[in-house]
C-alpha positions as CSV (number, residue, x, y, z in Angstrom):
1,X,68.2,-90.4,-53.8
2,X,68.6,-87.0,-52.2
3,X,67.6,-85.7,-49.0
4,X,66.1,-81.9,-48.7
5,X,66.3,-79.1,-46.5
6,X,63.0,-80.4,-44.6
7,X,64.3,-83.9,-44.1
8,X,62.3,-85.9,-46.4
9,X,64.1,-87.8,-49.2
10,X,63.2,-88.1,-52.6
11,X,64.4,-89.4,-56.0
12,X,65.8,-86.5,-58.4
13,X,62.6,-87.3,-60.6
14,X,60.1,-86.3,-58.2
15,X,62.1,-83.2,-57.6
16,X,60.9,-81.5,-60.7
17,X,57.2,-82.5,-59.7
18,X,57.3,-80.9,-56.5
19,X,58.2,-77.6,-58.1
20,X,55.6,-78.1,-60.7
21,X,52.9,-78.7,-58.3
22,X,54.0,-75.8,-56.1
23,X,54.2,-73.4,-59.2
24,X,50.5,-74.7,-60.0
25,X,49.5,-74.0,-56.3
26,X,50.7,-70.7,-56.4
27,X,48.9,-70.0,-59.7
28,X,45.9,-71.5,-58.5
29,X,45.8,-69.5,-55.3
30,X,46.1,-66.4,-57.5
31,X,43.1,-67.1,-59.2
32,X,41.1,-66.3,-56.0
33,X,40.2,-62.8,-56.3
34,X,39.4,-62.5,-52.4
35,X,43.3,-62.9,-51.7
36,X,44.9,-62.0,-55.3
37,X,46.3,-59.2,-53.6
38,X,48.1,-61.3,-50.5
39,X,51.5,-63.1,-50.5
40,X,51.5,-66.6,-51.4
41,X,51.8,-67.9,-47.8
42,X,49.2,-65.8,-46.6
43,X,46.8,-66.8,-49.5
44,X,47.4,-70.4,-48.0
45,X,46.6,-69.2,-44.8
46,X,43.5,-67.1,-45.6
47,X,42.1,-70.5,-47.7
48,X,43.1,-73.0,-45.2
49,X,45.2,-74.4,-47.4
50,X,48.4,-76.8,-46.2
51,X,51.7,-75.9,-47.9
52,X,53.1,-78.7,-50.2
53,X,56.0,-79.1,-47.7
54,X,53.4,-80.1,-45.0
55,X,51.4,-82.3,-47.1
56,X,54.3,-84.4,-48.3
57,X,55.6,-84.7,-44.5
58,X,52.1,-85.9,-43.5
59,X,51.8,-88.2,-46.4
60,X,55.2,-89.6,-45.4
61,X,53.7,-90.1,-41.8
62,X,50.5,-91.7,-43.1
63,X,52.9,-94.4,-45.1
64,X,54.8,-95.0,-42.0
65,X,51.7,-95.5,-39.7
66,X,50.5,-97.9,-42.6
67,X,53.5,-99.8,-42.6
68,X,53.9,-100.5,-38.6
69,X,50.4,-101.5,-38.5
70,X,50.6,-103.8,-41.2
71,X,48.3,-102.3,-43.7
72,X,50.4,-103.2,-46.5
73,X,52.2,-106.5,-47.3
74,X,54.4,-107.8,-44.4
75,X,57.1,-108.4,-46.8
76,X,58.2,-104.7,-47.3
77,X,61.7,-104.0,-45.8
78,X,61.2,-101.5,-43.3
79,X,64.7,-100.4,-42.0
80,X,63.6,-98.9,-38.6
81,X,63.4,-100.5,-35.4
82,X,60.4,-100.1,-32.7
83,X,61.3,-98.3,-29.5
84,X,60.5,-101.0,-26.7
85,X,60.3,-99.0,-23.5
86,X,57.2,-98.5,-21.0
87,X,57.2,-94.6,-21.6
88,X,55.5,-94.5,-25.2
89,X,52.1,-93.0,-24.4
90,X,50.2,-96.5,-24.5
91,X,51.1,-97.3,-27.9
92,X,53.8,-99.6,-29.4
93,X,54.5,-97.2,-32.7
94,X,57.6,-95.4,-31.7
95,X,60.5,-95.7,-33.7
96,X,64.1,-95.5,-32.9
97,X,66.3,-92.7,-34.1
98,X,69.3,-93.6,-36.0
99,X,71.8,-90.7,-36.1
100,X,74.3,-90.4,-38.8
101,X,77.9,-90.3,-38.2
102,X,80.0,-87.6,-40.4
């Protein structure tokens, strides 16, 4: 596994798919005549489309939520610990952050 600049982890095979998807989205937004002259980031904002990086992060957060609320098989090995304190804004899904030594 590799860690990207945005902190998400992915397998090297998937990075090719990510780059391919981003190129497709760049070309697709370039086809819209009303925003054709704008730069890519501006085209996304004008079209109200999220960036691929945001979509991946959002998808990861949804998957973590599903694991924490047992929407999946309970046999999944989840290597994070829940934070047990009274200051979690009335929910029990806060996770403990493990800092890497190095």
